[in-house]
C-alpha positions as a Python dict, from the first residue, in 0.01 Angstrom:
ca = {
    (1, 'M'): (0, 0, 0),
    (2, 'A'): (168, -330, -64),
    (3, 'D'): (440, -313, -323),
    (4, 'S'): (406, -503, -646),
    (5, 'P'): (623, -812, -698),
    (6, 'G'): (982, -705, -688),
    (7, 'G'): (891, -335, -671),
    (8, 'S'): (972, -297, -1040),
    (9, 'L'): (1011, 38, -1215),
    (10, 'D'): (740, -72, -1456),
    (11, 'D'): (497, -92, -1167),
    (12, 'D'): (605, 248, -1038),
    (13, 'L'): (539, 399, -1380),
    (14, 'A'): (209, 217, -1407),
    (15, 'A'): (110, 344, -1064),
    (16, 'A'): (178, 702, -1160),
    (17, 'F'): (15, 693, -1502),
    (18, 'D'): (-251, 427, -1478),
    (19, 'G'): (-555, 449, -1704),
    (20, 'E'): (-855, 228, -1739),
    (21, 'E'): (-649, -88, -1678),
    (22, 'F'): (-649, -74, -1297),
    (23, 'D'): (-769, -331, -1053),
    (24, 'E'): (-1146, -330, -1035),
    (25, 'G'): (-1126, -410, -668),
    (26, 'F'): (-929, -94, -607),
    (27, 'A'): (-1179, 109, -805),
    (28, 'N'): (-1479, -27, -618),
    (29, 'E'): (-1313, 10, -281),
    (30, 'D'): (-1143, 347, -316),
    (31, 'G'): (-1365, 507, -575),
    (32, 'A'): (-1683, 434, -389),
    (33, 'G'): (-1527, 536, -60),
    (34, 'D'): (-1397, 865, -197),
    (35, 'A'): (-1732, 945, -353),
    (36, 'Q'): (-1910, 875, -27),
    (37, 'E'): (-1658, 1086, 165),
    (38, 'R'): (-1708, 1377, -73),
    (39, 'E'): (-2085, 1342, -40),
    (40, 'D'): (-2063, 1337, 339),
    (41, 'N'): (-1830, 1636, 359),
    (42, 'E'): (-1992, 1860, 97),
    (43, 'P'): (-2187, 2147, 260),
    (44, 'Q'): (-2557, 2108, 199),
    (45, 'I'): (-2626, 2468, 96),
    (46, 'A'): (-2988, 2409, 6),
    (47, 'D'): (-3068, 2260, 345),
    (48, 'Y'): (-2886, 2525, 544),
    (49, 'G'): (-3033, 2799, 334),
    (50, 'S'): (-3386, 2691, 421),
    (51, 'E'): (-3336, 2696, 794),
    (52, 'G'): (-3481, 3044, 844),
    (53, 'E'): (-3777, 3108, 1066),
    (54, 'D'): (-4014, 3118, 771),
    (55, 'G'): (-3850, 2823, 599),
    (56, 'G'): (-3777, 3036, 294),
    (57, 'K'): (-3460, 3141, 116),
    (58, 'P'): (-3260, 3402, 306),
    (59, 'S'): (-3222, 3746, 165),
    (60, 'S'): (-2896, 3861, 5),
    (61, 'S'): (-2804, 4058, 317),
    (62, 'E'): (-2784, 3734, 509),
    (63, 'D'): (-2547, 3555, 262),
    (64, 'T'): (-2232, 3636, 456),
    (65, 'D'): (-2372, 3514, 785),
    (66, 'D'): (-2492, 3191, 624),
    (67, 'L'): (-2152, 3123, 467),
    (68, 'D'): (-1983, 3181, 801),
    (69, 'A'): (-2225, 2938, 960),
    (70, 'L'): (-2150, 2679, 691),
    (71, 'E'): (-1777, 2708, 741),
    (72, 'A'): (-1812, 2680, 1119),
    (73, 'Y'): (-2033, 2375, 1078),
    (74, 'A'): (-1784, 2214, 837),
    (75, 'D'): (-1491, 2281, 1069),
    (76, 'K'): (-1683, 2128, 1356),
    (77, 'G'): (-1768, 1823, 1147),
    (78, 'F'): (-1409, 1768, 1036),
    (79, 'A'): (-1290, 1804, 1396),
    (80, 'E'): (-1541, 1543, 1510),
    (81, 'V'): (-1428, 1304, 1236),
    (82, 'E'): (-1062, 1345, 1334),
    (83, 'T'): (-1149, 1286, 1699),
    (84, 'L'): (-1340, 969, 1617),
    (85, 'K'): (-1053, 843, 1398),
    (86, 'R'): (-799, 903, 1675),
    (87, 'E'): (-1016, 726, 1930),
    (88, 'A'): (-1060, 429, 1696),
    (89, 'G'): (-689, 418, 1614),
    (90, 'I'): (-749, 476, 1243),
    (91, 'E'): (-457, 620, 1048),
    (92, 'D'): (-484, 787, 712),
    (93, 'R'): (-326, 580, 438),
    (94, 'P'): (-218, 699, 95),
    (95, 'A'): (-458, 620, -182),
    (96, 'K'): (-392, 292, -359),
    (97, 'R'): (-206, 297, -692),
    (98, 'M'): (-68, 643, -614),
    (99, 'K'): (310, 619, -589),
    (100, 'M'): (545, 905, -654),
    (101, 'V'): (787, 845, -937),
    (102, 'R'): (1088, 1072, -974),
    (103, 'F'): (1200, 1094, -1332),
    (104, 'G'): (1551, 1192, -1425),
    (105, 'V'): (1686, 1133, -1073),
    (106, 'D'): (1885, 824, -986),
    (107, 'N'): (1836, 660, -651),
    (108, 'N'): (2090, 727, -380),
    (109, 'S'): (2115, 1089, -484),
    (110, 'P'): (2255, 1352, -456),
    (111, 'G'): (2606, 1229, -503),
    (112, 'G'): (2520, 984, -777),
    (113, 'R'): (2677, 643, -801),
    (114, 'E'): (2871, 432, -1041),
    (115, 'N'): (2657, 172, -1210),
    (116, 'R'): (2682, -141, -1416),
    (117, 'A'): (2598, 18, -1749),
    (118, 'G'): (2897, 250, -1723),
    (119, 'G'): (2918, 617, -1635),
    (120, 'S'): (2765, 790, -1338),
    (121, 'S'): (2413, 876, -1242),
    (122, 'T'): (2496, 1240, -1285),
    (123, 'A'): (2572, 1182, -1649),
    (124, 'A'): (2250, 989, -1686),
    (125, 'G'): (2054, 1267, -1529),
    (126, 'A'): (2210, 1520, -1759),
    (127, 'G'): (2101, 1327, -2063),
    (128, 'G'): (1751, 1238, -1965),
    (129, 'G'): (1679, 1412, -1639),
    (130, 'A'): (1450, 1691, -1546),
    (131, 'S'): (1708, 1956, -1609),
    (132, 'G'): (2051, 1983, -1757),
    (133, 'S'): (2337, 2215, -1680),
    (134, 'S'): (2145, 2505, -1826),
    (135, 'G'): (1846, 2438, -1599),
    (136, 'A'): (1613, 2365, -1893),
    (137, 'C'): (1380, 2067, -1860),
    (138, 'Q'): (1500, 1764, -2057),
    (139, 'H'): (1147, 1616, -2075),
    (140, 'P'): (1223, 1267, -1945),
    (141, 'V'): (861, 1148, -1959),
    (142, 'W'): (559, 1234, -2173),
    (143, 'V'): (199, 1162, -2073),
    (144, 'F'): (-71, 1229, -2332),
    (145, 'G'): (171, 1454, -2518),
    (146, 'L'): (262, 1663, -2213),
    (147, 'C'): (595, 1659, -2032),
    (148, 'G'): (544, 1488, -1697),
    (149, 'V'): (796, 1724, -1533),
    (150, 'C'): (739, 2073, -1673),
    (151, 'G'): (402, 2029, -1847),
    (152, 'V'): (507, 2162, -2187),
    (153, 'S'): (314, 2029, -2485),
    (154, 'K'): (514, 1813, -2723),
    (155, 'E'): (316, 1965, -3011),
    (156, 'S'): (416, 2318, -2915),
    (157, 'L'): (775, 2211, -2861),
    (158, 'E'): (790, 2048, -3202),
    (159, 'S'): (631, 2345, -3373),
    (160, 'S'): (895, 2572, -3226),
    (161, 'T'): (1186, 2341, -3317),
    (162, 'G'): (1058, 2203, -3645),
    (163, 'D'): (1096, 1846, -3521),
    (164, 'Q'): (863, 1559, -3605),
    (165, 'Y'): (624, 1388, -3366),
    (166, 'G'): (792, 1117, -3160),
    (167, 'Q'): (1119, 1308, -3131),
    (168, 'Y'): (1224, 1638, -2985),
    (169, 'L'): (1527, 1863, -2977),
    (170, 'S'): (1680, 1978, -2653),
    (171, 'A'): (1974, 2195, -2569),
    (172, 'S'): (2289, 1989, -2552),
    (173, 'T'): (2392, 1950, -2191),
    (174, 'S'): (2724, 1798, -2287),
    (175, 'A'): (2861, 2128, -2418),
    (176, 'G'): (3095, 2276, -2161),
    (177, 'P'): (3196, 2637, -2111),
    (178, 'G'): (3287, 2797, -2436),
    (179, 'G'): (3088, 2543, -2632),
    (180, 'D'): (2837, 2615, -2903),
    (181, 'D'): (2526, 2740, -2728),
    (182, 'G'): (2326, 2655, -3039),
    (183, 'A'): (2431, 2291, -3040),
    (184, 'R'): (2139, 2055, -3003),
    (185, 'A'): (2111, 1684, -2932),
    (186, 'Q'): (1837, 1485, -3096),
    (187, 'A'): (1674, 1219, -2884),
    (188, 'G'): (1387, 981, -2961),
    (189, 'T'): (1126, 851, -2722),
    (190, 'V'): (1027, 502, -2610),
    (191, 'R'): (655, 435, -2588),
    (192, 'L'): (558, 211, -2296),
    (193, 'K'): (232, 70, -2423),
    (194, 'H'): (183, -181, -2140),
    (195, 'L'): (186, 88, -1870),
    (196, 'H'): (-123, 278, -1975),
    (197, 'A'): (-453, 185, -2134),
    (198, 'S'): (-424, 466, -2389),
    (199, 'K'): (-62, 377, -2472),
    (200, 'E'): (36, 739, -2419),
    (201, 'V'): (324, 707, -2172),
    (202, 'E'): (660, 775, -2332),
    (203, 'V'): (1006, 828, -2191),
    (204, 'S'): (1310, 980, -2353),
    (205, 'R'): (1581, 739, -2459),
    (206, 'Q'): (1815, 889, -2203),
    (207, 'E'): (1554, 831, -1934),
    (208, 'A'): (1498, 477, -2060),
    (209, 'D'): (1870, 412, -2024),
    (210, 'R'): (1865, 553, -1673),
    (211, 'I'): (1572, 329, -1579),
    (212, 'R'): (1757, 29, -1718),
    (213, 'R'): (2061, 110, -1508),
    (214, 'D'): (1843, 152, -1202),
    (215, 'T'): (1678, -183, -1277),
    (216, 'V'): (2017, -356, -1289),
    (217, 'S'): (2120, -207, -955),
    (218, 'R'): (1791, -295, -791),
    (219, 'L'): (1788, -654, -914),
    (220, 'L'): (2149, -727, -825),
    (221, 'S'): (2104, -587, -475),
    (222, 'R'): (1808, -824, -428),
    (223, 'R'): (1981, -1121, -593),
    (224, 'R'): (1712, -1149, -857),
    (225, 'L'): (1704, -1199, -1233),
    (226, 'I'): (1431, -1136, -1490),
    (227, 'L'): (1213, -1412, -1635),
    (228, 'I'): (977, -1345, -1928),
    (229, 'L'): (709, -1611, -1970),
    (230, 'D'): (506, -1694, -2278),
    (231, 'L'): (151, -1821, -2224),
    (232, 'D'): (13, -2038, -2505),
    (233, 'H'): (183, -2378, -2540),
    (234, 'T'): (429, -2278, -2267),
    (235, 'L'): (220, -2243, -1950),
    (236, 'L'): (-115, -2352, -2091),
    (237, 'N'): (-321, -2454, -2395),
    (238, 'S'): (-637, -2275, -2507),
    (239, 'V'): (-890, -2350, -2782),
    (240, 'H'): (-1222, -2199, -2884),
    (241, 'M'): (-1532, -2378, -2762),
    (242, 'N'): (-1656, -2438, -3116),
    (243, 'E'): (-1338, -2637, -3182),
    (244, 'V'): (-1425, -2892, -2913),
    (245, 'G'): (-1599, -3180, -3086),
    (246, 'E'): (-1874, -3401, -2949),
    (247, 'D'): (-1621, -3680, -2896),
    (248, 'V'): (-1406, -3455, -2675),
    (249, 'A'): (-1674, -3278, -2470),
    (250, 'P'): (-1752, -3578, -2245),
    (251, 'R'): (-1384, -3611, -2155),
    (252, 'L'): (-1367, -3246, -2055),
    (253, 'A'): (-1680, -3288, -1844),
    (254, 'E'): (-1525, -3588, -1671),
    (255, 'L'): (-1203, -3396, -1603),
    (256, 'Q'): (-1402, -3107, -1457),
    (257, 'R'): (-1592, -3348, -1234),
    (258, 'R'): (-1270, -3503, -1101),
    (259, 'E'): (-1122, -3162, -1024),
    (260, 'Q'): (-1437, -3058, -840),
    (261, 'E'): (-1429, -3377, -633),
    (262, 'A'): (-1064, -3309, -552),
    (263, 'N'): (-1167, -2964, -424),
    (264, 'L'): (-870, -2793, -594),
    (265, 'G'): (-1027, -2448, -582),
    (266, 'P'): (-820, -2183, -763),
    (267, 'R'): (-546, -2440, -830),
    (268, 'R'): (-758, -2643, -1071),
    (269, 'L'): (-612, -2680, -1419),
    (270, 'L'): (-914, -2688, -1652),
    (271, 'H'): (-1111, -2367, -1701),
    (272, 'C'): (-1402, -2260, -1917),
    (273, 'L'): (-1364, -1889, -1998),
    (274, 'A'): (-1721, -1811, -2096),
    (275, 'D'): (-1660, -1446, -2181),
    (276, 'K'): (-1379, -1538, -2419),
    (277, 'K'): (-1556, -1858, -2534),
    (278, 'L'): (-1243, -2055, -2460),
    (279, 'W'): (-1140, -2378, -2296),
    (280, 'T'): (-809, -2328, -2118),
    (281, 'K'): (-597, -2608, -1973),
    (282, 'L'): (-309, -2506, -1748),
    (283, 'R'): (9, -2708, -1778),
    (284, 'P'): (67, -2950, -1488),
    (285, 'G'): (311, -2811, -1236),
    (286, 'V'): (253, -2449, -1338),
    (287, 'F'): (169, -2329, -985),
    (288, 'E'): (473, -2502, -836),
    (289, 'F'): (687, -2359, -1116),
    (290, 'L'): (578, -1999, -1056),
    (291, 'E'): (587, -2012, -679),
    (292, 'G'): (923, -2186, -677),
    (293, 'L'): (1088, -1909, -882),
    (294, 'R'): (921, -1598, -739),
    (295, 'D'): (1206, -1518, -501),
    (296, 'A'): (1480, -1569, -760),
    (297, 'Y'): (1319, -1402, -1060),
    (298, 'E'): (1113, -1094, -1135),
    (299, 'M'): (851, -1251, -1362),
    (300, 'H'): (667, -1092, -1655),
    (301, 'I'): (404, -1235, -1890),
    (302, 'Y'): (463, -1172, -2261),
    (303, 'T'): (203, -1310, -2500),
    (304, 'M'): (100, -1256, -2859),
    (305, 'G'): (-262, -1279, -2741),
    (306, 'D'): (-470, -970, -2677),
    (307, 'K'): (-466, -785, -2346),
    (308, 'T'): (-809, -901, -2228),
    (309, 'Y'): (-705, -1263, -2277),
    (310, 'A'): (-374, -1197, -2101),
    (311, 'A'): (-552, -1037, -1806),
    (312, 'E'): (-796, -1327, -1779),
    (313, 'V'): (-520, -1586, -1784),
    (314, 'R'): (-315, -1390, -1532),
    (315, 'R'): (-600, -1422, -1284),
    (316, 'L'): (-597, -1799, -1335),
    (317, 'L'): (-222, -1828, -1284),
    (318, 'D'): (-189, -1569, -1009),
    (319, 'P'): (-513, -1530, -811),
    (320, 'S'): (-335, -1338, -536),
    (321, 'G'): (-176, -1090, -779),
    (322, 'R'): (171, -1130, -626),
    (323, 'L'): (370, -1321, -888),
    (324, 'F'): (391, -1107, -1203),
    (325, 'S'): (542, -761, -1226),
    (326, 'S'): (378, -681, -1559),
    (327, 'V'): (172, -831, -1842),
    (328, 'I'): (261, -755, -2202),
    (329, 'A'): (21, -847, -2483),
    (330, 'K'): (34, -804, -2859),
    (331, 'D'): (-126, -462, -2815),
    (332, 'H'): (186, -350, -2630),
    (333, 'S'): (460, -509, -2839),
    (334, 'T'): (682, -288, -3052),
    (335, 'T'): (633, -518, -3354),
    (336, 'A'): (339, -733, -3461),
    (337, 'T'): (530, -1050, -3547),
    (338, 'A'): (811, -1059, -3293),
    (339, 'K'): (880, -1013, -2925),
    (340, 'H'): (1147, -781, -2789),
    (341, 'L'): (1283, -703, -2446),
    (342, 'D'): (1280, -329, -2516),
    (343, 'V'): (922, -293, -2391),
    (344, 'L'): (1035, -387, -2041),
    (345, 'L'): (1311, -126, -2011),
    (346, 'S'): (1510, -409, -1861),
    (347, 'A'): (1870, -523, -1888),
    (348, 'D'): (1916, -796, -2150),
    (349, 'E'): (2212, -935, -1959),
    (350, 'L'): (1985, -1019, -1663),
    (351, 'A'): (1684, -1151, -1857),
    (352, 'L'): (1582, -1505, -1952),
    (353, 'V'): (1287, -1605, -2169),
    (354, 'L'): (1077, -1923, -2154),
    (355, 'D'): (889, -1973, -2480),
    (356, 'D'): (795, -2261, -2708),
    (357, 'T'): (870, -2070, -3029),
    (358, 'E'): (1220, -1951, -3112),
    (359, 'V'): (1140, -1751, -3424),
    (360, 'V'): (940, -1488, -3233),
    (361, 'W'): (1259, -1382, -3053),
    (362, 'P'): (1487, -1295, -3347),
    (363, 'G'): (1701, -1055, -3146),
    (364, 'H'): (1713, -1244, -2818),
    (365, 'R'): (1780, -1609, -2894),
    (366, 'R'): (2065, -1622, -2644),
    (367, 'N'): (1815, -1530, -2373),
    (368, 'L'): (1576, -1810, -2471),
    (369, 'L'): (1500, -2140, -2305),
    (370, 'Q'): (1283, -2317, -2561),
    (371, 'I'): (1023, -2547, -2411),
    (372, 'E'): (832, -2814, -2601),
    (373, 'R'): (482, -2715, -2703),
    (374, 'Y'): (199, -2820, -2476),
    (375, 'H'): (-78, -2973, -2690),
    (376, 'F'): (-366, -3082, -2469),
    (377, 'F'): (-656, -3034, -2709),
    (378, 'P'): (-685, -3236, -3033),
    (379, 'S'): (-790, -2936, -3243),
    (380, 'D'): (-481, -2747, -3132),
    (381, 'L'): (-256, -3033, -3236),
    (382, 'R'): (-412, -3034, -3582),
    (383, 'K'): (-343, -2663, -3619),
    (384, 'W'): (26, -2734, -3595),
    (385, 'R'): (-11, -3014, -3852),
    (386, 'A'): (153, -3253, -3610),
    (387, 'D'): (93, -3626, -3623),
    (388, 'G'): (-8, -3828, -3322),
    (389, 'T'): (-282, -3772, -3068),
    (390, 'A'): (-332, -3495, -2818),
    (391, 'L'): (-298, -3554, -2446),
    (392, 'L'): (-672, -3531, -2393),
    (393, 'E'): (-729, -3810, -2645),
    (394, 'Q'): (-467, -4019, -2468),
    (395, 'E'): (-648, -3955, -2139),
    (396, 'R'): (-324, -3858, -1973),
    (397, 'D'): (-122, -3546, -1902),
    (398, 'E'): (232, -3430, -1834),
    (399, 'S'): (390, -3504, -1500),
    (400, 'A'): (380, -3214, -1256),
    (401, 'T'): (701, -3334, -1090),
    (402, 'D'): (900, -3457, -1391),
    (403, 'G'): (744, -3278, -1686),
    (404, 'A'): (856, -2983, -1892),
    (405, 'L'): (796, -2711, -1633),
    (406, 'A'): (964, -2909, -1356),
    (407, 'T'): (1266, -2961, -1581),
    (408, 'H'): (1298, -2593, -1665),
    (409, 'S'): (1243, -2493, -1305),
    (410, 'R'): (1551, -2694, -1208),
    (411, 'V'): (1751, -2534, -1489),
    (412, 'L'): (1644, -2181, -1396),
    (413, 'R'): (1735, -2236, -1032),
    (414, 'A'): (2075, -2371, -1136),
    (415, 'V'): (2138, -2068, -1359),
    (416, 'H'): (2041, -1833, -1078),
    (417, 'A'): (2268, -2008, -829),
    (418, 'R'): (2558, -1999, -1074),
    (419, 'F'): (2504, -1632, -1158),
    (420, 'F'): (2518, -1521, -795),
    (421, 'S'): (2788, -1768, -690),
    (422, 'Q'): (3062, -1614, -479),
    (423, 'E'): (3280, -1924, -461),
    (424, 'D'): (3403, -1962, -820),
    (425, 'P'): (3703, -1736, -893),
    (426, 'S'): (3664, -1797, -1267),
    (427, 'L'): (3348, -1589, -1273),
    (428, 'P'): (3376, -1215, -1343),
    (429, 'P'): (3263, -961, -1081),
    (430, 'L'): (2891, -967, -1018),
    (431, 'D'): (2822, -638, -1194),
    (432, 'E'): (2995, -770, -1507),
    (433, 'R'): (2820, -1105, -1533),
    (434, 'D'): (2582, -1190, -1817),
    (435, 'V'): (2308, -1446, -1758),
    (436, 'R'): (2322, -1541, -2126),
    (437, 'D'): (2676, -1666, -2077),
    (438, 'I'): (2570, -1868, -1772),
    (439, 'L'): (2281, -2020, -1969),
    (440, 'A'): (2507, -2113, -2260),
    (441, 'E'): (2755, -2267, -2016),
    (442, 'Q'): (2484, -2483, -1859),
    (443, 'K'): (2350, -2594, -2197),
    (444, 'A'): (2694, -2685, -2331),
    (445, 'R'): (2726, -2955, -2065),
    (446, 'I'): (2443, -3164, -2212),
    (447, 'L'): (2634, -3324, -2503),
    (448, 'K'): (2989, -3257, -2392),
    (449, 'G'): (3220, -3517, -2544),
    (450, 'V'): (2982, -3602, -2831),
    (451, 'H'): (3112, -3575, -3190),
    (452, 'V'): (2835, -3552, -3451),
    (453, 'T'): (2833, -3613, -3825),
    (454, 'F'): (2514, -3529, -4018),
    (455, 'S'): (2360, -3722, -4305),
    (456, 'R'): (2092, -3587, -4541),
    (457, 'C'): (1980, -3320, -4295),
    (458, 'W'): (2014, -3040, -4552),
    (459, 'A'): (2096, -2982, -4916),
    (460, 'Q'): (2457, -3039, -5016),
    (461, 'D'): (2499, -2682, -5142),
    (462, 'K'): (2418, -2538, -4799),
    (463, 'D'): (2676, -2411, -4554),
    (464, 'P'): (2638, -2663, -4268),
    (465, 'K'): (2756, -2418, -4005),
    (466, 'R'): (2457, -2197, -4079),
    (467, 'E'): (2204, -2479, -4043),
    (468, 'P'): (1985, -2483, -3728),
    (469, 'L'): (2066, -2847, -3646),
    (470, 'W'): (2439, -2782, -3661),
    (471, 'Q'): (2403, -2476, -3438),
    (472, 'L'): (2176, -2666, -3198),
    (473, 'A'): (2429, -2948, -3162),
    (474, 'E'): (2711, -2702, -3097),
    (475, 'G'): (2499, -2515, -2845),
    (476, 'L'): (2447, -2841, -2657),
    (477, 'G'): (2823, -2885, -2634),
    (478, 'A'): (2878, -3133, -2919),
    (479, 'D'): (3155, -3104, -3177),
    (480, 'C'): (3027, -3118, -3535),
    (481, 'L'): (3215, -3280, -3823),
    (482, 'K'): (3146, -3228, -4194),
    (483, 'D'): (3263, -3579, -4281),
    (484, 'Y'): (3235, -3909, -4103),
    (485, 'D'): (3547, -4005, -3910),
    (486, 'P'): (3551, -4364, -3782),
    (487, 'V'): (3783, -4263, -3498),
    (488, 'I'): (3634, -3930, -3386),
    (489, 'T'): (3263, -3953, -3478),
    (490, 'T'): (3043, -4085, -3196),
    (491, 'H'): (2699, -4011, -3343),
    (492, 'V'): (2549, -3984, -3690),
    (493, 'V'): (2236, -3769, -3703),
    (494, 'A'): (2047, -3880, -4013),
    (495, 'A'): (1717, -3765, -4160),
    (496, 'A'): (1693, -4089, -4358),
    (497, 'G'): (1842, -4437, -4351),
    (498, 'G'): (2032, -4613, -4624),
    (499, 'T'): (2312, -4360, -4666),
    (500, 'A'): (2681, -4450, -4674),
    (501, 'K'): (2740, -4263, -4348),
    (502, 'V'): (2458, -4452, -4176),
    (503, 'H'): (2585, -4790, -4295),
    (504, 'Q'): (2942, -4714, -4197),
    (505, 'A'): (2842, -4582, -3856),
    (506, 'R'): (2633, -4889, -3781),
    (507, 'G'): (2916, -5111, -3895),
    (508, 'D'): (3150, -4931, -3657),
    (509, 'G'): (2905, -4954, -3368),
    (510, 'K'): (2830, -4580, -3362),
    (511, 'A'): (2498, -4435, -3251),
    (512, 'V'): (2264, -4343, -3538),
    (513, 'V'): (1973, -4117, -3443),
    (514, 'T'): (1716, -3886, -3600),
    (515, 'P'): (1744, -3507, -3564),
    (516, 'A'): (1467, -3529, -3304),
    (517, 'W'): (1727, -3665, -3062),
    (518, 'L'): (1904, -3328, -3057),
    (519, 'Q'): (1579, -3140, -2999),
    (520, 'G'): (1477, -3385, -2729),
    (521, 'C'): (1807, -3338, -2547),
    (522, 'A'): (1755, -2963, -2564),
    (523, 'F'): (1400, -2991, -2427),
    (524, 'R'): (1496, -3220, -2141),
    (525, 'W'): (1833, -3060, -2068),
    (526, 'E'): (1998, -3401, -2055),
    (527, 'R'): (2140, -3661, -2290),
    (528, 'L'): (1851, -3887, -2386),
    (529, 'S'): (1876, -4252, -2476),
    (530, 'E'): (1968, -4294, -2843),
    (531, 'K'): (1749, -4606, -2857),
    (532, 'D'): (1437, -4391, -2849),
    (533, 'F'): (1531, -4215, -3174),
    (534, 'P'): (1617, -4487, -3428),
    (535, 'V'): (1664, -4412, -3796),
    (536, 'P'): (1441, -4648, -4000),
    (537, 'E'): (1595, -4889, -4247),
    (538, 'P'): (1490, -4846, -4611),
    (539, 'S'): (1232, -5093, -4739),
    (540, 'Q'): (1371, -5361, -4970),
    (541, 'A'): (1055, -5350, -5179),
    (542, 'D'): (1039, -4987, -5285),
    (543, 'G'): (1331, -4816, -5114),
    (544, 'R'): (1107, -4621, -4880),
    (545, 'G'): (1156, -4617, -4508),
    (546, 'S'): (943, -4853, -4307),
    (547, 'S'): (728, -4727, -4025),
    (548, 'K'): (888, -4963, -3778),
    (549, 'G'): (1014, -4765, -3484),
    (550, 'S'): (1001, -4435, -3669),
    (551, 'G'): (660, -4304, -3578),
    (552, 'A'): (664, -4137, -3917),
    (553, 'G'): (374, -4314, -4072),
    (554, 'G'): (595, -4501, -4316),
    (555, 'A'): (787, -4202, -4449),
    (556, 'S'): (1161, -4244, -4480),
    (557, 'K'): (1222, -3883, -4384),
    (558, 'P'): (1000, -3770, -4096),
    (559, 'S'): (858, -3423, -4135),
    (560, 'A'): (960, -3147, -3897),
    (561, 'A'): (625, -3185, -3720),
    (562, 'D'): (678, -3562, -3688),
    (563, 'E'): (1025, -3516, -3544),
    (564, 'L'): (896, -3260, -3298),
    (565, 'Q'): (618, -3496, -3189),
    (566, 'M'): (868, -3781, -3144),
    (567, 'A'): (1096, -3558, -2939),
    (568, 'M'): (810, -3446, -2717),
    (569, 'A'): (693, -3805, -2657),
    (570, 'A'): (1042, -3932, -2579),
    (571, 'A'): (1132, -3633, -2365),
    (572, 'G'): (822, -3659, -2148),
    (573, 'G'): (659, -3354, -2300),
    (574, 'G'): (373, -3571, -2422),
    (575, 'G'): (291, -3688, -2072),
    (576, 'G'): (445, -3868, -1786),
    (577, 'A'): (341, -4134, -1547),
}
């Protein structure tokens, strides 16, 4: 059996405890074959029993002779099959999706090994392994409420210990000779919803820690990192069919016709998912992005969509089934409104995330590369209350070679090369490196040497250092100043024109830009031209900002959606030639 991408522990677990979510091709191939083999090899008792001279059922005195004849016939048949297989050069292969997973035992046993997370494998095994020093099972994995090692029922274990469901008590293996034999260590469990259709695979927290340590060792030895990929607005854009108006339908039909003429096959970008009643448009450059990173990163899909949608989209992005190690949908997430890395049992210090929305990663913002949203369909753009026109209405699309995915592909390759660099003595040892530090280092180069003063970007009673724009500027490498300094300040970021800081900065020849300039620099991972983000002058008639050059529809202070749209257009996220 061919290993899954990267040979991840998640896939090993899924292979051992797979439910209804297995590959249909495997089921049709193996299931049908096994059924046919059983049918061919089962002794046909009724037929053999009717082979007497009178064609009737043999008497009870003949039962033993008939059974002996059946066994002899079966042995002869099996021997003939083996002979034919040898002559044809056919070798027995293990059934697909049937790997052995050893819980509670670190690789490279028996001596154990030091690992990145600290401590030895022996210690890890004692905490979450199959047995501790006393020989009692530590229940490292639960499947449908049964221990995957010893078979004990969690319900019976809890009834005997008085513990609640989801946790169990086990004898403390850390107590040495002379210790309290009655001491007990309480340990919770981690439910791995994405590994089984019934969501009933759980591992102890000690076992989860051991798997994480094993993941770190495996990835580092293969010079790979982890990349978690969002779907909607990151790799693609989907809308319901009933949201596609009559004015848009002809354009979709024309795009489909052009793709058919180009004979793109599975690499076409526009898809009609009839079962889901969806139109789905893949982001230009998505296939090059995924294939270009497959050797450097172990890739996982993580979407807030449901699992059937995730599975359908995975087939579009990865027809060969070789790119993604796992797919996590909202059904599998530990919380309904946020995404967390805990469901992967991975190492946070080796993981990066590509997502268009920062707020869904409250605990992992240092892992995040935020990409501008991909709005291809007009109805989707309206959902986000963003001004402007969608790419479909503009009859253009992002550039596959210089668009958002191409930009982030270059960044991800640079981060990977830096992480595994052996030439820079300033870097810590490989097993002590943190990809989040490497990412922050790369990002801080974008606006190095820039000194920013803000004007009317937040209320005066706010702490500026806690404001997102201030933190974004610092993350890009800029120095932020509370007050305008004619000597030090190089840029004034203003949400509106007409302020004293804006006038003084212009008089001193400083750059004056909207906040969208900062977001655009972050999206493109480079310092963008300040000319593309001018702050409008106030109107002499009524004091309101003019629409000239602002793209804000005449408003002096562009809305957050307007600024985002301006940043996307200037950064190439709204299309490229």
